[in-house]
N, C-alpha and C positions, 0 to 999 in steps of 0.2 A: 398380622400373622406372618410367620416365616415358613416357606415351603421349600424343601429340597427334593427335587425330582431325580430319580435314579432309573436309568434304562439303557437299552442298547441303541435304539434308533429314534429316541425322542417321540415315541408314539403318543404321549399325552401332551404334546406341544400346544394344542388348542386349549386344553384345560389350563396350562401354565399361563398362556396369554390372557385368559379371562380372569385368573386369579390376580395377575399383575395389574390388569385394568381396574380391578376393584381396590387397588391401593396396597396390596400385599407385597412383601419382598420374596422374590422367587429366584432360586438358583437351580441349574439343571446340569446333570452329569450324563453325557452321552458316551457310552463305552465303545461303540463300533466306529472305527475311524472313518468309514464310508459315509456316516450320517452326521458327522460333526459340523456340517454346514447347515443343517436343518434349523431354520429360524434364527440364523445368524443375522444380526442387526435388529432383532425383535425381542430377544431374551438375554439374560445374564447366564454365563456358563462357568463351570468349574471342571478341571481335569481329574480331580480326586474327591469323590463324595465323602470319603471318611475324613478328609481334612476339614470339612465343613461341619462336623458333628458338634464342635464347641459352639459354633454360631447357632446351631439349632438348639442346643442345650441352654444357651443364654436367653433364648426366646421363651423359656419356661413352657407353660401350657399352650402357648401360641406357636411353638415350634413343631412342625409336622414333616415327616419323611414319606414321600410317595414312591412306591415301586411299580414299575410298568409291566414286568414280565413274571412268568411262573417258573423262574429259574434261580431266584435269590432268596428262597424261603428260609434257609438256615440263617442267612445274614439278618433277615427280618426278625426271626425268633430271638437271636442274640441281642439285637437292638432293643427289643421290647423288654428283655430281661434286664438290660442296662438302664431302663427307665425312659426310653424314647417313645414318642407317639408315632406309630407306623401304620400306614394304610396301604394295602396291596394284597397280601396273601399270607402264606406260612409254608413251612417245609411240608406239611401235610398237603396243602394245596398244590405244591409242585408235583408231589407224587400222584395225586388224584388225576391231574391233567397229563403229566408226562408219561406215566406208566399206565398205559391203557388197560392192560390185563388187571392190574391192581384196582383201577377205577371200576371195572366191571365186577370184580370180586366184592368190592365194598357195596356197590349197588345191589347185588344179589343178597348180600348179608342183611341189607336193610329191608328186604322183602319185595324188592322190585323185580319184575320179570325182565330178564336180560337176553338179548340175542346170543346164540352160541358164539363164543369168541375163543380163539386159540392163539397162544403165544408161540412164536417161532424165533429161533436164533440162527437160522440158516435157510437158504433158498431151496436146497435139495429136499429138506423135510417138508416144506410147504408145498412144493410141486408134487411130491409123492402123495400128500394128503388130498389135494384137489383131484389128482388122478384117480384115487380110490373112492372119493366122495364128491362127484361132480356137482356143481351148483354155482349160484351167484354169490360172490363174496366181496367184502369191502376191505381194501388193503390200507393200513395206516402204520407208519413208522413210529416207534416209541421215541420219546424225548421231545424237547422244545425247539430244537435247532433246525427242523426240517421245514422247507417251504410247503405250503398247502398243495401246490401243484404235484407234489410227489405222491399224494394220496390218490387212490383209484377205486372207483365203484364199478365192479364187474358188470358187464352187459349181457354175457352169453350164459344160458342155463347150463351149458356143458362145462363152463369154467375155462374153455380153451383160451380166451383172451387173457385171463389172469395168469395162466401157465406161461403164455408167451411173454407177458410183462415180467414175471419173476425170472424167467430164463434170461431175458435181456439184461435185467438188473444184476443177475449173478455174473454174467460175462463182463459187465462194466464196473462192478463194485471195486472202488479204490480206497475206501476207508480202512484204517488200520484195525478198527474194532469190527467184530462180526456184526452183521445186521441183526436188529431186534425189532420185530414188528408183529402186528396182530392181523388175523383174518377173521372178520365177523360175518355171520350170515346176513345176507341182504334182507332188509325189512321194508315193506311198502306201507304207505299211509301218508298222513299230513306231517311234515317236519315242522316242529315248533319248539322253541326254547322257553324255559322259565328261569327268571333270574331275580336276585334280590341282594341288598346290601346287608352284611353281617357286621355288627359293631363290637365283636369280641365276646359278647355274652348271648346275644339273641339277634334274630332277623328283624330288620326294620320293615315296616309295611307302608304302602302296598308292595307286593311283588309285581313283576311285569311278565308279559308274554312277547315273544318276538318271532317273526317269520323271515328267515334269511334267504338271500338270493346269492348263492355261492359261485355259480359259474360265470364265466367272463362275458358271454354273449347273451343277448335277449333270447328268450325261449329255452333257457337253461342248457345252452350249448357251449362247448369249449372247456377250458381249464377250470379246475377248482381253485378259486382265488383267495379263499378265506370268506370274503363277502364283497359283493358289488353294490349291495344295498339291502335295506332291512325295513320291515314294518314293526313298530313297537307300540304297545299300549300298557298303561298301568291299571287298567280296569278289567276285571273278570278273571284274574289269574288264580284266585283263591282255591278253586277245586284242584287244579293241577299242582299248585304249590304245596298244598296239604298232603298230596299223595307222593310228592317227590322230595324237593329240597328241604322241606320242613323236618323230615326225618333225620337230617344230618346236623341239626343244631347242636346236640351234645358233643359230637365228634369235633365240630368246628370250634366250639367253646373250649374244649380240652386242649386243642392245638394252639389256641391264641389267635385264631384267624380273625383278621379285621380288614374288610374290603368287600369287593363285589364278587359274586359267584353266579355261574349260569350252568344249567344242565340242558343240553340239546337232546331232543327226543323225537321219536316217531309215534303218533297215536293212530290206532286203527280199531277194528271191531274186537280185537282180542285184548286191548288195553293200551297202556303206556310202555313204550320200549325205549329206555334211556340209552343214548349213544355215547356221550362224552361230557366231561366236566370242562368248564373254562374257569380257572381259579385266579382271576385277575380282571382288570378292566378289559372290556371287549373293544375291538377295532373293526368296524366303525360304531360299535354299540354305544360307547360312552357319550359321544356327541349327540346321538339320536335320543338317548335317555335325557341328556341335558336339556334338550328342547322341550321336554315335558315337565321339567322341574320348575316349581314356583319360587325357588330361591337359588342362590349361587352355590358353587362347589364349596366355598369357604364355610358357609353356614351349615351345609350338609356334613362336612368333615368335622366341624366343631361339635355338632350334635352326636355324631358317631362316637367321637372320643370321650365325650362327657357321659354317654350312655344313659342320659336322663330323659330322652324323648324318642320313642320308637316310630312315631308317625312321620312319614316323609311327605311334605306337601307337594302334590303333583296335579297336573291338569288332566281333565277328562279327554277322551278322544284318542287320536292316533298321531304318531309321527312317522313320516316316510323319509328315509335317508337315502340319498343317491351318491355313490362314490364316483368322483371324476379322476381319471388317470391320463397319463401320457405314455407313449412308447418308451421302452419295450415291456412295460407292465403286462402281465404279472412276473416277468423275468427281469433280472438285473443286468445281464450281459448286454453291453452296447448302450447302456443308458447315457453315458457321457457323450456319445455321438448323436444319439437319437432324440433325447428328451431333456437332458439336464441343462439348466440355464435358460429355459424357454420363458418369455415374458407372460405374465398373467394380467389381463386387463378386464375391465367391467364396463358394461353398457350403462350409462346413466339415463335417468336418475335411479338411484338405489334407495329404497326406504330403509329406515332403521331396522325394521324386522328382517328385511332381506339381508342386510349386512350381518346381523346376529345369526342368521341361519346358515352362514358360510363358516364351516369349521375347518381350519387349515391343517394340512398334513405336512408333506415334504415341500416346504417353501422356504424362501429366504428373502431378505430385503437388501438389495444391492443398489447403491447410488439412488435411493428413492424408488426403485422399481421392484415390485414383487415378482419373483422368478421361481421356477421349479428347482428343487434341490434334492439332497439325499441320495439314495442308492437304487430306487426301483420305479419311481414315477407315480406314487400314491399322493395326489395333490390336495384334495379336499373332500369333505362330505357336506352336501347341501341338504338341509332338512325342510320339511313342510309339515305344519301342524293344523289339524282341523277335527271336527266332530266325526267325520267319516274318512275312510281310507281314500276314496275317490277324490274328495276335496283336498286332502293332504297331498295326494299325488300332484294335483294341479298346482298347488302352492309350491311344492318342491321344484317341479319342472319349470315353473315360471321364473324361479330364481336361477336355476341352471342355465336358462336362456340368456341371463345377464352376464354370464361368465364367458370370457373370450380367451382361449388358450390354443395356439396352433397345435393341430393334431390331437386335441383332447378326445378322449373316449369315455363313454358311460352307457349303462343300460337304460333303455327308454321304457322298460316294462316293470319297474319296481312297484310291487303292490297290485299289478294287473290281475293276478289270479286269486287275490285275497277273498273275493266274494265266494268262490267255490270252496276255498279252504275253511272259511268261517262257517259256511253252511254245513260242511262235513263235521267240524268240531261240535257244532250245535247238535247234529244228529247223534253224535257219539256221547253227548251229555257233558262235554267239558266247557261249553260256553252256553250262556242263556240268550 
């Protein structure tokens, strides 16, 4: 098969490596100049993905284009209309993820309970709103270009911390465009995501559940990083999937969506509270899912595009994924001096399964040495798979201990609170 990867920062690099290792032809276009060294010496690259469309077309049914972000949906729609096989998302997916107010509107129209969410296009209006209606709010900027560290979960019932943050941002705002953001009521409970692959016509089964660990430090302290690690299972998602994502199959079908989609939620005594869509592959979600698949990405994608088999062969049990980073992650400023070009070594012996459980991120191969690369210091995801989360944790961290990178950082508590979260979801009736 022929695969053309399109993205800003080579986020699907590990997937491309595994496709190439299975004998497929892979070309990658990285549009962000700062990330063009990611996986240099390991993959084949192109400066212009559109220039490779004839190469993909010549591959016939075996030519596939993979999109990494939720910002190129219109291009994906156009390519599908032109007869290309595209996996990623769609223009609808871009809007569901990037326009948070619209995403909440769609969720409400589907009959889901949504936390009160207000759209603002200026800081003054938002500050006045919190002053008049004090409370805890969650701040998130609209659009796909913002770092996760810019989001903020209010801590004070008075809202004073949120007002202070918005006041500071107002004074420092330098973008030409006016700010666009939402303030959502803070909801407490178990945070859990439900995700599945959509093949353009229907969802593939089974769906999965994930429990993210978003903050930088153990104990859920520090910056919101996106994710520092996640627990995933393909078993037991049916009740939540049926009440959430399954409702959107007609909308996704009409938009031509083909790819992975996830809905992050809070569950508590009053029900399911959807927070946000992810309408693309997740990071680090996709390698953690990969560790639970019984077949390679090539076979999965071929099945998705043929639309002849809805069942996805997966393993029982759980996968625990741990993200390893180097300074200054989760920030990019100073990376050239603090972390870029650092050698990556491994304690031997490494088993085949341990090697397969290392999913590379911002790395490159220079003169035979694996080194850190890219723009932020997101180096790899290490996975462990077992029948229980505790055993999967031991498996993952045993492999983490084999990785030697100067100044490497990772959370040592991924999955540690799962027993309590699982018990609470059982009490609420979402897990058996």
